[in-house]
Each structure stands twice: as C-alpha cells, then as structure tokens.
C-alpha positions in Angstrom: 81.4 16.1 -14.8 79.2 18.2 -12.5 76.0 16.9 -10.9 74.0 19.3 -13.0 75.7 18.0 -16.1 74.9 14.4 -15.1 71.3 15.2 -14.6 71.1 17.0 -17.9 72.6 14.0 -19.7 70.1 11.7 -17.9 67.2 13.9 -18.9 68.3 14.0 -22.5 68.5 10.2 -22.6 65.0 9.9 -21.1 63.7 12.4 -23.6 65.3 10.5 -26.5 63.9 7.2 -25.4 60.5 8.8 -25.0 60.6 10.2 -28.5 61.7 6.9 -29.9 58.9 5.1 -28.2 56.3 7.6 -29.4 57.6 7.4 -33.0 57.4 3.6 -32.9 53.8 3.8 -31.6 52.9 6.4 -34.3 54.4 4.3 -37.1 52.4 1.2 -35.9 49.3 3.3 -35.6 49.6 4.7 -39.1 49.6 1.1 -40.5 46.6 0.0 -38.4 44.5 3.1 -39.1 45.3 3.0 -42.8 44.5 -0.8 -43.1 41.5 -1.1 -40.7 40.1 2.4 -40.5 39.6 4.4 -37.3 36.5 2.5 -36.0 38.0 -1.0 -36.4 41.4 -0.1 -35.1 42.1 -0.7 -31.4 44.8 0.4 -29.0 45.5 -3.2 -28.4 46.2 -3.9 -32.1 48.4 -0.9 -32.3 50.3 -2.0 -29.2 50.8 -5.5 -30.6 52.1 -4.1 -33.9 54.5 -1.8 -32.0 55.7 -4.7 -29.9 54.8 -3.2 -26.6 52.1 -3.3 -23.9 48.8 -1.6 -24.4 49.3 0.4 -21.2 52.5 1.9 -22.6 50.6 3.1 -25.7 47.9 4.6 -23.5 50.5 6.3 -21.3 51.8 8.2 -24.3 48.5 8.7 -26.0 45.5 8.8 -23.7 42.8 8.2 -26.4 42.6 6.6 -29.7 41.5 9.9 -31.3 44.6 11.7 -30.0 46.7 8.9 -31.3 45.0 9.1 -34.7 45.5 12.9 -34.8 49.2 12.5 -34.0 49.6 9.8 -36.6 48.0 12.0 -39.3 50.3 14.9 -38.3 53.3 12.6 -38.8 52.2 11.7 -42.3 51.3 15.2 -43.3 54.5 16.6 -42.0 56.3 14.5 -44.5 53.9 15.5 -47.2 54.4 19.2 -46.4 58.1 18.7 -46.5 57.7 17.4 -50.0 55.5 20.2 -51.0 58.0 22.8 -49.9 60.7 21.1 -52.0 58.6 20.9 -55.2 59.8 22.9 -58.3 58.2 26.3 -58.5 56.9 28.2 -61.6 58.4 31.6 -62.2 58.7 34.4 -64.8 62.4 33.6 -65.2 61.6 30.2 -66.8 60.8 29.4 -70.4 57.5 27.7 -71.2 59.4 24.4 -71.8 61.2 24.8 -68.5 57.9 25.4 -66.7 56.4 22.3 -68.3 59.4 20.3 -67.1 58.8 21.8 -63.6 55.2 20.6 -63.6 56.3 17.1 -64.8 58.9 16.8 -62.0 56.3 18.0 -59.4 53.8 15.4 -60.6 56.5 12.7 -60.6 57.5 13.6 -57.0 53.9 13.4 -55.8 53.1 10.1 -57.4 56.4 8.6 -56.0 55.6 10.0 -52.6 52.1 8.3 -52.8 53.8 5.0 -53.7 56.3 5.3 -50.8 53.5 6.3 -48.4 50.6 4.0 -49.1 49.3 4.7 -45.6 48.9 8.4 -46.4 46.9 7.5 -49.4 44.8 5.0 -47.5 44.0 7.3 -44.6 43.2 10.3 -46.9 40.8 8.3 -49.0 39.1 6.7 -46.0 38.6 9.9 -44.1 37.8 12.1 -47.1 34.7 9.8 -47.7 33.6 9.9 -44.1 31.9 13.1 -43.0 32.2 13.8 -39.3 34.5 15.3 -36.6 37.6 13.6 -37.9 37.1 15.0 -41.4 36.4 18.4 -39.9 39.7 18.2 -38.0 41.6 16.9 -41.0 40.3 19.8 -43.2 41.0 22.4 -40.5 44.6 21.2 -39.9 45.8 19.8 -43.2 43.5 19.2 -46.2 42.0 22.7 -46.3 45.4 24.3 -46.8 46.4 21.5 -49.2 43.4 22.3 -51.4 43.9 26.0 -51.3 47.6 25.6 -52.2 46.7 23.2 -55.0 44.1 25.6 -56.4 46.6 28.4 -56.4 49.2 26.2 -58.2 46.6 25.2 -60.9 45.5 28.8 -61.3 49.1 30.0 -61.8 49.8 27.2 -64.3 46.6 28.1 -66.2 47.7 31.8 -66.3 51.0 30.5 -67.9 49.1 28.4 -70.5 50.3 25.2 -69.0 47.0 23.8 -67.9 43.5 24.1 -69.6 41.0 26.8 -68.7 38.2 25.9 -66.4 37.5 25.3 -62.7 40.9 25.1 -61.0 39.3 23.0 -58.2 38.0 20.4 -60.6 41.4 20.3 -62.4 43.1 19.9 -59.1 40.9 16.9 -58.2 41.5 15.3 -61.6 45.3 15.6 -61.1 45.1 14.4 -57.5 43.0 11.4 -58.4 45.2 10.4 -61.3 48.4 10.6 -59.1 46.9 8.5 -56.3 44.0 6.3 -57.3 46.2 4.4 -59.8 48.2 3.1 -56.8 45.1 2.0 -54.9 44.0 -0.2 -57.8 47.5 -1.4 -58.7 47.1 -4.8 -56.9 43.8 -5.4 -58.8 45.4 -4.4 -62.1 48.4 -6.7 -61.6 46.2 -9.6 -60.6 43.9 -9.1 -63.6 46.4 -8.2 -66.3 49.9 -9.0 -64.9 50.9 -5.3 -65.4 52.6 -3.7 -62.4 51.5 0.0 -62.3 53.8 0.9 -59.5 57.2 0.5 -61.2 58.9 3.8 -62.0 58.5 3.4 -65.8 54.8 3.0 -65.3 54.6 6.0 -62.9 56.4 8.2 -65.4 54.0 7.0 -68.2 51.0 8.0 -66.0 52.5 11.4 -65.5 53.2 11.9 -69.2 49.8 10.7 -70.3 48.1 13.0 -67.7 50.0 16.0 -68.9 49.1 15.1 -72.5 45.4 14.8 -71.7 45.5 18.1 -69.7 47.2 20.0 -72.5 47.0 17.9 -75.8 48.1 20.8 -78.0 51.6 20.8 -76.5 
C-alpha cells in the first residue's frame, strides 16, 4: 500500500471514530434534554451519561446550546425520514384506499412517537417555552412541519376525508391525539392498570380518532 493510501485509511478511521463519539454524545444529550429540560441539563450530566469526560464533550460541542441544536437536528432528521415515507393521497386511489392511507400514516406517527419519547418530550417542553430556542426550532423544523401538516389536512378535506374547518386546528387536534396519550400513559397505567402504549391500544386510538373526525364514514 502506498503512503498516500495509508494516510487515507488513517484519516478515514479517525473520521469514523469522531462520528461515533459525536453520535454517542448526541444520544446522551437527547435523553438529558428531554428528561431535564435545557436549563437544568448540564454538560457534565451529558458527559456522565455518555460515559466520557466533560472536556471531550466540550471539544466536540463548544456550548450547551450548540449541543442542544445538534441533538434536535438528530431527532428531527429521523422524523423527516418518516414523513417522506408516509403514504400519499392521490387521484389514482379510491376513497376507501385513501382512508386506509390516512390510517396507516396516523399509525406510523403514533408508533414513531412511542419509539422516540425524547422527541415528544423535547417538542412539548420547547413548544411551551417562548424564546430564542423556540424561534430556532420553528425556523429550522417546526415551521415546515406545521406548513406540511396544514397542506396534508387541506388535501384530505378536499377529498372529503376530514371535516371542514380550520386546517390548522384540525392538525393540532390530530397531533395532540397521537402524542399526548403517550405522555400520560404512565399515569393512566398507574391509575387504571391499562397500558395505552401497546400496539392494540395505539391502533384503537387511531381508529377512534378517525371516527371522531369523520363519524359519517
């Protein structure tokens, strides 16, 4: 192997180690930010959860805000990947097929929320806290999410699949139903013994939501 080839391999290995370290830090940060909130979270706590020294975390992410932003990007990258894979409505589909597409989309979203509780936790925390972080979140992620959601609801309304009215309000009703139930699941299980997070319960939530949104069908 040539010297240039050896250097290239060495650089690739260093780059891979760096990315693995950054990913480990980000995953730890996601848990801390979701569980404690931005203000209570510390670089030391994140380093401890990641199993490394605080100085190494600060080497990769100079400030807590930068680490928070990169953590949020990691979560929303996964959410956007899901959004791109969701079933689409189209003129080639029958009404029944379109209803099935909406049902499958809702099921995919509620399962994503179940599998990514930190995404739900950070979203609810930050959405209720006006300030620079919320401004950044809206500019980089939530603004587009809301616009895309309103467009989807409007299209579904035009096909007679969702009720008439404010698309924005209907979007928030849907979003709340598919996420809030997971936030209160521990309370519900403690009080009633019912686990709202099992797949059968999630499917029931989706089916009841669709019935309430369009009871005539």
